[in-house]
Every structure is written in C-alpha cells, then in structure tokens.
ROTI-934297 format. One record per atom (N, C-alpha, C, O): atom name; x, z, y; residue in three letters; residue number from 0. Coordinates in steps of 0.001 Angstrom, whole numbers. Layout:
N
+-------+---------+---------+---------+---------+-----+
| atomo |       x |       z |       y | residuo | num |
+-------+---------+---------+---------+---------+-----+
|    CA |       X |       Z |       Y |     ALA | NUM |
...
+-------+---------+---------+---------+---------+-----+
***
This chain:
93
+-------+---------+---------+---------+---------+-----+
| atomo |       x |       z |       y | residuo | num |
+-------+---------+---------+---------+---------+-----+
|     N |     836 |       0 |   -1156 |     MET |   0 |
|    CA |       0 |       0 |       0 |     MET |   0 |
|     C |     887 |       0 |    1226 |     MET |   0 |
|     O |    1853 |     760 |    1291 |     MET |   0 |
|     N |     582 |    -820 |    2176 |     VAL |   1 |
|    CA |    1322 |    -873 |    3428 |     VAL |   1 |
|     C |     335 |    -600 |    4553 |     VAL |   1 |
|     O |    -702 |   -1257 |    4657 |     VAL |   1 |
|     N |     666 |     376 |    5397 |     ASN |   2 |
|    CA |    -166 |     725 |    6538 |     ASN |   2 |
|     C |     707 |     602 |    7770 |     ASN |   2 |
|     O |    1655 |    1371 |    7932 |     ASN |   2 |
|     N |     408 |    -350 |    8641 |     CYS |   3 |
|    CA |    1229 |    -601 |    9828 |     CYS |   3 |
|     C |     503 |    -210 |   11108 |     CYS |   3 |
|     O |     671 |    -858 |   12141 |     CYS |   3 |
|     N |    -303 |     846 |   11046 |     THR |   4 |
|    CA |   -1104 |    1229 |   12206 |     THR |   4 |
|     C |    -363 |    2116 |   13179 |     THR |   4 |
|     O |    -892 |    2406 |   14253 |     THR |   4 |
|     N |     829 |    2557 |   12854 |     GLY |   5 |
|    CA |    1596 |    3403 |   13758 |     GLY |   5 |
|     C |    1315 |    4874 |   13552 |     GLY |   5 |
|     O |     612 |    5268 |   12622 |     GLY |   5 |
|     N |    1879 |    5682 |   14442 |     LEU |   6 |
|    CA |    1779 |    7132 |   14334 |     LEU |   6 |
|     C |     348 |    7589 |   14567 |     LEU |   6 |
|     O |    -301 |    7163 |   15523 |     LEU |   6 |
|     N |    -128 |    8437 |   13709 |     ASP |   7 |
|    CA |   -1466 |    9014 |   13798 |     ASP |   7 |
|     C |   -1284 |   10522 |   13715 |     ASP |   7 |
|     O |   -1485 |   11116 |   12655 |     ASP |   7 |
|     N |    -902 |   11146 |   14832 |     PRO |   8 |
|    CA |    -465 |   12544 |   14770 |     PRO |   8 |
|     C |   -1535 |   13515 |   14308 |     PRO |   8 |
|     O |   -2736 |   13274 |   14424 |     PRO |   8 |
|     N |   -1040 |   14624 |   13778 |     GLY |   9 |
|    CA |   -1917 |   15699 |   13341 |     GLY |   9 |
|     C |   -2764 |   15321 |   12152 |     GLY |   9 |
|     O |   -2365 |   14501 |   11326 |     GLY |   9 |
|     N |   -3902 |   15906 |   12070 |     THR |  10 |
|    CA |   -4776 |   15668 |   10923 |     THR |  10 |
|     C |   -5678 |   14461 |   11125 |     THR |  10 |
|     O |   -6563 |   14219 |   10305 |     THR |  10 |
|     N |   -5478 |   13694 |   12199 |     ALA |  11 |
|    CA |   -6294 |   12500 |   12420 |     ALA |  11 |
|     C |   -6152 |   11511 |   11269 |     ALA |  11 |
|     O |   -7069 |   10731 |   11012 |     ALA |  11 |
|     N |   -5008 |   11532 |   10565 |     TRP |  12 |
|    CA |   -4819 |   10628 |    9426 |     TRP |  12 |
|     C |   -5857 |   10900 |    8341 |     TRP |  12 |
|     O |   -6129 |   10034 |    7510 |     TRP |  12 |
|     N |   -6438 |   12101 |    8345 |     ARG |  13 |
|    CA |   -7450 |   12440 |    7339 |     ARG |  13 |
|     C |   -8711 |   11590 |    7513 |     ARG |  13 |
|     O |   -9544 |   11546 |    6608 |     ARG |  13 |
|     N |   -8869 |   10922 |    8641 |     SER |  14 |
|    CA |  -10020 |   10039 |    8820 |     SER |  14 |
|     C |   -9843 |    8728 |    8060 |     SER |  14 |
|     O |  -10792 |    7952 |    7945 |     SER |  14 |
|     N |   -8650 |    8471 |    7544 |     ASN |  15 |
|    CA |   -8392 |    7287 |    6733 |     ASN |  15 |
|     C |   -8887 |    7581 |    5323 |     ASN |  15 |
|     O |   -8327 |    8449 |    4653 |     ASN |  15 |
|     N |   -9927 |    6882 |    4849 |     PRO |  16 |
|    CA |  -10512 |    7208 |    3540 |     PRO |  16 |
|     C |   -9515 |    7149 |    2388 |     PRO |  16 |
|     O |   -9583 |    7968 |    1472 |     PRO |  16 |
|     N |   -8590 |    6189 |    2423 |     PHE |  17 |
|    CA |   -7630 |    6066 |    1330 |     PHE |  17 |
|     C |   -6674 |    7257 |    1311 |     PHE |  17 |
|     O |   -6482 |    7888 |     271 |     PHE |  17 |
|     N |   -6071 |    7563 |    2471 |     LEU |  18 |
|    CA |   -5151 |    8699 |    2541 |     LEU |  18 |
|     C |   -5876 |   10014 |    2272 |     LEU |  18 |
|     O |   -5324 |   10913 |    1638 |     LEU |  18 |
|     N |   -7101 |   10123 |    2750 |     ASN |  19 |
|    CA |   -7902 |   11317 |    2511 |     ASN |  19 |
|     C |   -8135 |   11516 |    1015 |     ASN |  19 |
|     O |   -8035 |   12636 |     513 |     ASN |  19 |
|     N |   -8446 |   10433 |     302 |     ALA |  20 |
|    CA |   -8663 |   10524 |   -1150 |     ALA |  20 |
|     C |   -7382 |   10942 |   -1869 |     ALA |  20 |
|     O |   -7433 |   11751 |   -2795 |     ALA |  20 |
|     N |   -6231 |   10399 |   -1454 |     LEU |  21 |
|    CA |   -4960 |   10792 |   -2070 |     LEU |  21 |
|     C |   -4690 |   12276 |   -1846 |     LEU |  21 |
|     O |   -4257 |   12975 |   -2762 |     LEU |  21 |
|     N |   -4942 |   12754 |    -638 |     ALA |  22 |
|    CA |   -4727 |   14175 |    -333 |     ALA |  22 |
|     C |   -5701 |   15055 |   -1115 |     ALA |  22 |
|     O |   -5309 |   16092 |   -1649 |     ALA |  22 |
|     N |   -6961 |   14646 |   -1181 |     ASP |  23 |
|    CA |   -7962 |   15432 |   -1914 |     ASP |  23 |
|     C |   -7615 |   15552 |   -3391 |     ASP |  23 |
|     O |   -7935 |   16557 |   -4026 |     ASP |  23 |
|     N |   -6965 |   14536 |   -3939 |     ARG |  24 |
|    CA |   -6569 |   14563 |   -5350 |     ARG |  24 |
|     C |   -5216 |   15249 |   -5555 |     ARG |  24 |
|     O |   -4748 |   15386 |   -6685 |     ARG |  24 |
|     N |   -4599 |   15673 |   -4462 |     GLY |  25 |
|    CA |   -3326 |   16382 |   -4551 |     GLY |  25 |
|     C |   -2123 |   15484 |   -4691 |     GLY |  25 |
|     O |   -1046 |   15960 |   -5048 |     GLY |  25 |
|     N |   -2269 |   14183 |   -4420 |     TRP |  26 |
|    CA |   -1174 |   13232 |   -4597 |     TRP |  26 |
|     C |    -259 |   13151 |   -3387 |     TRP |  26 |
|     O |     855 |   12639 |   -3492 |     TRP |  26 |
|     N |    -710 |   13650 |   -2235 |     LEU |  27 |
|    CA |     140 |   13742 |   -1059 |     LEU |  27 |
|     C |    -342 |   14899 |    -208 |     LEU |  27 |
|     O |   -1426 |   15442 |    -420 |     LEU |  27 |
|     N |     493 |   15269 |     769 |     ARG |  28 |
|    CA |     136 |   16365 |    1667 |     ARG |  28 |
|     C |     769 |   16122 |    3028 |     ARG |  28 |
|     O |    1675 |   15301 |    3165 |     ARG |  28 |
|     N |     286 |   16839 |    4029 |     LEU |  29 |
|    CA |     878 |   16767 |    5358 |     LEU |  29 |
|     C |    2282 |   17352 |    5331 |     LEU |  29 |
|     O |    2574 |   18252 |    4544 |     LEU |  29 |
|     N |    3145 |   16838 |    6193 |     ASP |  30 |
|    CA |    4484 |   17416 |    6321 |     ASP |  30 |
|     C |    4375 |   18786 |    7001 |     ASP |  30 |
|     O |    3322 |   19123 |    7541 |     ASP |  30 |
|     N |    5445 |   19571 |    6980 |     PRO |  31 |
|    CA |    5385 |   20920 |    7553 |     PRO |  31 |
|     C |    5008 |   20967 |    9038 |     PRO |  31 |
|     O |    4476 |   21974 |    9504 |     PRO |  31 |
|     N |    5276 |   19897 |    9780 |     THR |  32 |
|    CA |    4930 |   19890 |   11201 |     THR |  32 |
|     C |    3483 |   19485 |   11439 |     THR |  32 |
|     O |    2962 |   19676 |   12538 |     THR |  32 |
|     N |    2824 |   18926 |   10418 |     GLY |  33 |
|    CA |    1449 |   18470 |   10559 |     GLY |  33 |
|     C |    1312 |   17123 |   11232 |     GLY |  33 |
|     O |     211 |   16729 |   11615 |     GLY |  33 |
|     N |    2427 |   16405 |   11382 |     ILE |  34 |
|    CA |    2403 |   15109 |   12065 |     ILE |  34 |
|     C |    2041 |   13968 |   11120 |     ILE |  34 |
|     O |    1298 |   13063 |   11502 |     ILE |  34 |
|     N |    2549 |   13997 |    9909 |     GLY |  35 |
|    CA |    2338 |   12871 |    8999 |     GLY |  35 |
|     C |    2438 |   13296 |    7553 |     GLY |  35 |
|     O |    2150 |   14441 |    7205 |     GLY |  35 |
|     N |    2849 |   12365 |    6715 |     VAL |  36 |
|    CA |    2938 |   12578 |    5274 |     VAL |  36 |
|     C |    4251 |   13290 |    4943 |     VAL |  36 |
|     O |    5304 |   12928 |    5468 |     VAL |  36 |
|     N |    4192 |   14287 |    4086 |     HIS |  37 |
|    CA |    5402 |   14990 |    3641 |     HIS |  37 |
|     C |    6092 |   14119 |    2599 |     HIS |  37 |
|     O |    5501 |   13794 |    1569 |     HIS |  37 |
|     N |    7333 |   13742 |    2861 |     VAL |  38 |
|    CA |    8085 |   12859 |    1970 |     VAL |  38 |
|     C |    9434 |   13474 |    1634 |     VAL |  38 |
|     O |    9938 |   14344 |    2345 |     VAL |  38 |
|     N |   10011 |   12997 |     523 |     GLY |  39 |
|    CA |   11354 |   13387 |     129 |     GLY |  39 |
|     C |   12385 |   12503 |     798 |     GLY |  39 |
|     O |   12049 |   11676 |    1645 |     GLY |  39 |
|     N |   13637 |   12675 |     421 |     SER |  40 |
|    CA |   14737 |   11957 |    1070 |     SER |  40 |
|     C |   14691 |   10446 |     870 |     SER |  40 |
|     O |   15287 |    9706 |    1653 |     SER |  40 |
|     N |   13996 |    9975 |    -161 |     HIS |  41 |
|    CA |   13847 |    8536 |    -392 |     HIS |  41 |
|     C |   12429 |    8069 |     -95 |     HIS |  41 |
|     O |   11942 |    7097 |    -672 |     HIS |  41 |
|     N |   11771 |    8789 |     827 |     CYS |  42 |
|    CA |   10447 |    8422 |    1336 |     CYS |  42 |
|     C |    9340 |    8502 |     292 |     CYS |  42 |
|     O |    8258 |    7951 |     494 |     CYS |  42 |
|     N |    9602 |    9188 |    -830 |     GLU |  43 |
|    CA |    8552 |    9351 |   -1814 |     GLU |  43 |
|     C |    7608 |   10453 |   -1337 |     GLU |  43 |
|     O |    8056 |   11512 |    -898 |     GLU |  43 |
|     N |    6294 |   10201 |   -1425 |     ALA |  44 |
|    CA |    5316 |   11205 |   -1025 |     ALA |  44 |
|     C |    5465 |   12434 |   -1913 |     ALA |  44 |
|     O |    5720 |   12321 |   -3112 |     ALA |  44 |
|     N |    5304 |   13604 |   -1312 |     LEU |  45 |
|    CA |    5320 |   14844 |   -2079 |     LEU |  45 |
|     C |    3881 |   15252 |   -2348 |     LEU |  45 |
|     O |    3051 |   15262 |   -1440 |     LEU |  45 |
|     N |    3589 |   15586 |   -3596 |     ASP |  46 |
|    CA |    2230 |   15979 |   -3948 |     ASP |  46 |
|     C |    1940 |   17395 |   -3459 |     ASP |  46 |
|     O |    2784 |   18024 |   -2820 |     ASP |  46 |
|     N |     745 |   17890 |   -3762 |     ALA |  47 |
|    CA |     321 |   19210 |   -3289 |     ALA |  47 |
|     C |    1269 |   20313 |   -3730 |     ALA |  47 |
|     O |    1398 |   21324 |   -3040 |     ALA |  47 |
|     N |    1937 |   20138 |   -4870 |     ALA |  48 |
|    CA |    2878 |   21139 |   -5389 |     ALA |  48 |
|     C |    4305 |   20912 |   -4882 |     ALA |  48 |
|     O |    5203 |   21692 |   -5198 |     ALA |  48 |
|     N |    4519 |   19855 |   -4101 |     GLY |  49 |
|    CA |    5850 |   19559 |   -3576 |     GLY |  49 |
|     C |    6690 |   18673 |   -4464 |     GLY |  49 |
|     O |    7888 |   18521 |   -4224 |     GLY |  49 |
|     N |    6090 |   18083 |   -5489 |     ASN |  50 |
|    CA |    6819 |   17195 |   -6401 |     ASN |  50 |
|     C |    6825 |   15768 |   -5860 |     ASN |  50 |
|     O |    5791 |   15293 |   -5389 |     ASN |  50 |
|     N |    7974 |   15065 |   -5914 |     PRO |  51 |
|    CA |    8026 |   13683 |   -5439 |     PRO |  51 |
|     C |    7214 |   12750 |   -6329 |     PRO |  51 |
|     O |    7194 |   12885 |   -7552 |     PRO |  51 |
|     N |    6546 |   11801 |   -5680 |     GLN |  52 |
|    CA |    5747 |   10788 |   -6369 |     GLN |  52 |
|     C |    6459 |    9441 |   -6230 |     GLN |  52 |
|     O |    6291 |    8771 |   -5210 |     GLN |  52 |
|     N |    7249 |    9024 |   -7226 |     PRO |  53 |
|    CA |    8084 |    7828 |   -7069 |     PRO |  53 |
|     C |    7302 |    6536 |   -6867 |     PRO |  53 |
|     O |    7867 |    5545 |   -6405 |     PRO |  53 |
|     N |    6026 |    6525 |   -7202 |     THR |  54 |
|    CA |    5241 |    5302 |   -7021 |     THR |  54 |
|     C |    4399 |    5340 |   -5748 |     THR |  54 |
|     O |    3585 |    4446 |   -5518 |     THR |  54 |
|     N |    4588 |    6367 |   -4921 |     LEU |  55 |
|    CA |    3842 |    6484 |   -3665 |     LEU |  55 |
|     C |    4841 |    6778 |   -2545 |     LEU |  55 |
|     O |    5389 |    7878 |   -2472 |     LEU |  55 |
|     N |    5077 |    5801 |   -1679 |     ARG |  56 |
|    CA |    6095 |    5915 |    -625 |     ARG |  56 |
|     C |    5456 |    5797 |     752 |     ARG |  56 |
|     O |    4377 |    5227 |     909 |     ARG |  56 |
|     N |    6137 |    6341 |    1732 |     ALA |  57 |
|    CA |    5745 |    6194 |    3133 |     ALA |  57 |
|     C |    7006 |    5894 |    3933 |     ALA |  57 |
|     O |    8052 |    6499 |    3698 |     ALA |  57 |
|     N |    6910 |    4972 |    4868 |     VAL |  58 |
|    CA |    8021 |    4672 |    5771 |     VAL |  58 |
|     C |    7467 |    4553 |    7186 |     VAL |  58 |
|     O |    6270 |    4346 |    7381 |     VAL |  58 |
|     N |    8336 |    4684 |    8149 |     GLY |  59 |
|    CA |    7944 |    4513 |    9538 |     GLY |  59 |
|     C |    7251 |    5724 |   10128 |     GLY |  59 |
|     O |    7549 |    6855 |    9742 |     GLY |  59 |
|     N |    6322 |    5507 |   11065 |     PRO |  60 |
|    CA |    5686 |    6593 |   11787 |     PRO |  60 |
|     C |    5089 |    7714 |   10930 |     PRO |  60 |
|     O |    5150 |    8869 |   11354 |     PRO |  60 |
|     N |    4517 |    7445 |    9756 |     PRO |  61 |
|    CA |    3987 |    8567 |    8975 |     PRO |  61 |
|     C |    5050 |    9567 |    8519 |     PRO |  61 |
|     O |    4710 |   10657 |    8059 |     PRO |  61 |
|     N |    6337 |    9210 |    8642 |     THR |  62 |
|    CA |    7412 |   10113 |    8217 |     THR |  62 |
|     C |    8051 |   10866 |    9390 |     THR |  62 |
|     O |    9091 |   11504 |    9223 |     THR |  62 |
|     N |    7441 |   10795 |   10560 |     ALA |  63 |
|    CA |    8015 |   11400 |   11771 |     ALA |  63 |
|     C |    8260 |   12895 |   11627 |     ALA |  63 |
|     O |    9251 |   13402 |   12152 |     ALA |  63 |
|     N |    7397 |   13605 |   10941 |     GLY |  64 |
|    CA |    7565 |   15044 |   10795 |     GLY |  64 |
|     C |    8740 |   15432 |    9930 |     GLY |  64 |
|     O |    9223 |   16562 |   10011 |     GLY |  64 |
|     N |    9213 |   14508 |    9098 |     VAL |  65 |
|    CA |   10348 |   14777 |    8212 |     VAL |  65 |
|     C |   11645 |   14233 |    8804 |     VAL |  65 |
|     O |   12661 |   14928 |    8816 |     VAL |  65 |
|     N |   11615 |   12995 |    9294 |     PHE |  66 |
|    CA |   12835 |   12321 |    9735 |     PHE |  66 |
|     C |   13020 |   12256 |   11245 |     PHE |  66 |
|     O |   14028 |   11723 |   11709 |     PHE |  66 |
|     N |   12102 |   12768 |   12009 |     GLY |  67 |
|    CA |   12206 |   12653 |   13462 |     GLY |  67 |
|     C |   11473 |   11418 |   13941 |     GLY |  67 |
|     O |   10471 |   11022 |   13345 |     GLY |  67 |
|     N |   11949 |   10815 |   14990 |     ASP |  68 |
|    CA |   11271 |    9678 |   15612 |     ASP |  68 |
|     C |   11561 |    8389 |   14852 |     ASP |  68 |
|     O |   12614 |    7782 |   15049 |     ASP |  68 |
|     N |   10627 |    7956 |   13974 |     PRO |  69 |
|    CA |   10876 |    6771 |   13156 |     PRO |  69 |
|     C |   10327 |    5493 |   13762 |     PRO |  69 |
|     O |    9994 |    4559 |   13033 |     PRO |  69 |
|     N |   10228 |    5435 |   15067 |     LEU |  70 |
|    CA |    9610 |    4277 |   15687 |     LEU |  70 |
|     C |   10631 |    3173 |   15890 |     LEU |  70 |
|     O |   11803 |    3432 |   16163 |     LEU |  70 |
|     N |   10183 |    1973 |   15756 |     GLY |  71 |
|    CA |   11039 |     824 |   15993 |     GLY |  71 |
|     C |   11518 |     175 |   14706 |     GLY |  71 |
|     O |   11728 |     829 |   13684 |     GLY |  71 |
|     N |   11680 |   -1120 |   14799 |     VAL |  72 |
|    CA |   12086 |   -1923 |   13651 |     VAL |  72 |
|     C |   13420 |   -1474 |   13053 |     VAL |  72 |
|     O |   13526 |   -1422 |   11828 |     VAL |  72 |
|     N |   14445 |   -1146 |   13849 |     PRO |  73 |
|    CA |   15721 |    -744 |   13228 |     PRO |  73 |
|     C |   15586 |     482 |   12325 |     PRO |  73 |
|     O |   16165 |     517 |   11240 |     PRO |  73 |
|     N |   14835 |    1475 |   12759 |     PHE |  74 |
|    CA |   14675 |    2682 |   11950 |     PHE |  74 |
|     C |   13905 |    2375 |   10669 |     PHE |  74 |
|     O |   14304 |    2795 |    9583 |     PHE |  74 |
|     N |   12803 |    1644 |   10801 |     ILE |  75 |
|    CA |   11983 |    1326 |    9634 |     ILE |  75 |
|     C |   12764 |     435 |    8672 |     ILE |  75 |
|     O |   12672 |     610 |    7457 |     ILE |  75 |
|     N |   13532 |    -517 |    9201 |     SER |  76 |
|    CA |   14364 |   -1371 |    8338 |     SER |  76 |
|     C |   15371 |    -540 |    7557 |     SER |  76 |
|     O |   15606 |    -793 |    6376 |     SER |  76 |
|     N |   15966 |     450 |    8212 |     ALA |  77 |
|    CA |   16930 |    1320 |    7523 |     ALA |  77 |
|     C |   16243 |    2117 |    6418 |     ALA |  77 |
|     O |   16815 |    2304 |    5344 |     ALA |  77 |
|     N |   15024 |    2588 |    6671 |     GLN |  78 |
|    CA |   14283 |    3306 |    5627 |     GLN |  78 |
|     C |   14016 |    2390 |    4436 |     GLN |  78 |
|     O |   14203 |    2787 |    3286 |     GLN |  78 |
|     N |   13583 |    1178 |    4713 |     VAL |  79 |
|    CA |   13278 |     233 |    3634 |     VAL |  79 |
|     C |   14538 |     -83 |    2838 |     VAL |  79 |
|     O |   14496 |    -113 |    1608 |     VAL |  79 |
|     N |   15660 |    -319 |    3520 |     ARG |  80 |
|    CA |   16919 |    -582 |    2808 |     ARG |  80 |
|     C |   17316 |     600 |    1926 |     ARG |  80 |
|     O |   17835 |     412 |     826 |     ARG |  80 |
|     N |   17071 |    1813 |    2409 |     ARG |  81 |
|    CA |   17442 |    3005 |    1643 |     ARG |  81 |
|     C |   16576 |    3168 |     394 |     ARG |  81 |
|     O |   17078 |    3591 |    -648 |     ARG |  81 |
|     N |   15294 |    2841 |     478 |     ILE |  82 |
|    CA |   14407 |    3095 |    -667 |     ILE |  82 |
|     C |   14266 |    1910 |   -1611 |     ILE |  82 |
|     O |   13841 |    2085 |   -2753 |     ILE |  82 |
|     N |   14615 |     703 |   -1157 |     LEU |  83 |
|    CA |   14367 |    -494 |   -1962 |     LEU |  83 |
|     C |   14958 |    -443 |   -3368 |     LEU |  83 |
|     O |   14239 |    -769 |   -4312 |     LEU |  83 |
|     N |   16216 |     -57 |   -3573 |     PRO |  84 |
|    CA |   16731 |      -6 |   -4948 |     PRO |  84 |
|     C |   15913 |     925 |   -5848 |     PRO |  84 |
|     O |   15653 |     609 |   -7009 |     PRO |  84 |
|     N |   15515 |    2061 |   -5307 |     ASP |  85 |
|    CA |   14718 |    3020 |   -6069 |     ASP |  85 |
|     C |   13333 |    2457 |   -6388 |     ASP |  85 |
|     O |   12826 |    2637 |   -7495 |     ASP |  85 |
|     N |   12729 |    1781 |   -5423 |     VAL |  86 |
|    CA |   11410 |    1175 |   -5640 |     VAL |  86 |
|     C |   11499 |      98 |   -6713 |     VAL |  86 |
|     O |   10638 |      27 |   -7591 |     VAL |  86 |
|     N |   12525 |    -738 |   -6654 |     LEU |  87 |
|    CA |   12677 |   -1795 |   -7662 |     LEU |  87 |
|     C |   12871 |   -1210 |   -9059 |     LEU |  87 |
|     O |   12345 |   -1748 |  -10033 |     LEU |  87 |
|     N |   13623 |    -111 |   -9165 |     ARG |  88 |
|    CA |   13759 |     555 |  -10470 |     ARG |  88 |
|     C |   12412 |    1068 |  -10961 |     ARG |  88 |
|     O |   12091 |     949 |  -12143 |     ARG |  88 |
|     N |   11629 |    1635 |  -10062 |     THR |  89 |
|    CA |   10313 |    2151 |  -10421 |     THR |  89 |
|     C |    9412 |    1029 |  -10921 |     THR |  89 |
|     O |    8630 |    1217 |  -11853 |     THR |  89 |
|     N |    9529 |    -144 |  -10289 |     LEU |  90 |
|    CA |    8718 |   -1297 |  -10686 |     LEU |  90 |
|     C |    9288 |   -2008 |  -11903 |     LEU |  90 |
|     O |    8666 |   -2923 |  -12443 |     LEU |  90 |
|     N |   10473 |   -1587 |  -12336 |     ASP |  91 |
|    CA |   11153 |   -2179 |  -13485 |     ASP |  91 |
|     C |   11471 |   -3646 |  -13232 |     ASP |  91 |
|     O |   11266 |   -4485 |  -14109 |     ASP |  91 |
|     N |   11973 |   -3964 |  -12031 |     CYS |  92 |
|    CA |   12327 |   -5345 |  -11659 |     CYS |  92 |
|     C |   13787 |   -5612 |  -11936 |     CYS |  92 |
|     O |   14271 |   -6716 |  -11689 |     CYS |  92 |
+-------+---------+---------+---------+---------+-----+
***
C-alpha cells in the first residue's frame, strides 16, 4: 500500500478507514509522539505489542515521530533505498 497524502499529525490518521482497521486489529500503532505510525529502523510497522511487521512498511511523513522531519524527496528516497533490499527479501524476489 502506498499513501502519498503527506503528514497527518496526531490521531487524525485514524479517520483513514484502512489505517484505522490495521490499528484496530493490532497490526500497527501510533508512534510515541502521536504524530504517525510507529516503525522500526527499517520502516517496518510495529504492531500493538511492539513487534516489527516485515510485510507492512511506512516511509515519509507517517514516520516523522520516529525519524524526525521526513519531508522531501531526498529523505523519502533515502528511506526507500534503506528498506528496499529487506522488502525484496520479504517478497522473495
């Protein structure tokens, strides 16, 4: 899933039915700052228990609470370059 809507601070992201369903099922959670999705070092979403979900990733503005200001193409490109090998392994490519 790719969401390019930009930063949606606070709990406003809960108005997104897809993200809301993932959170309700415990597959992702807000980051400690409450700005976006809580992710691990390779942008994998952390579930309700804090376990990384290798098949569920977030990059860019939704990771602002973990990585700081992720705005702009250079930052997002760097995130994608960092996670791509791991994503390809997960997809068995």
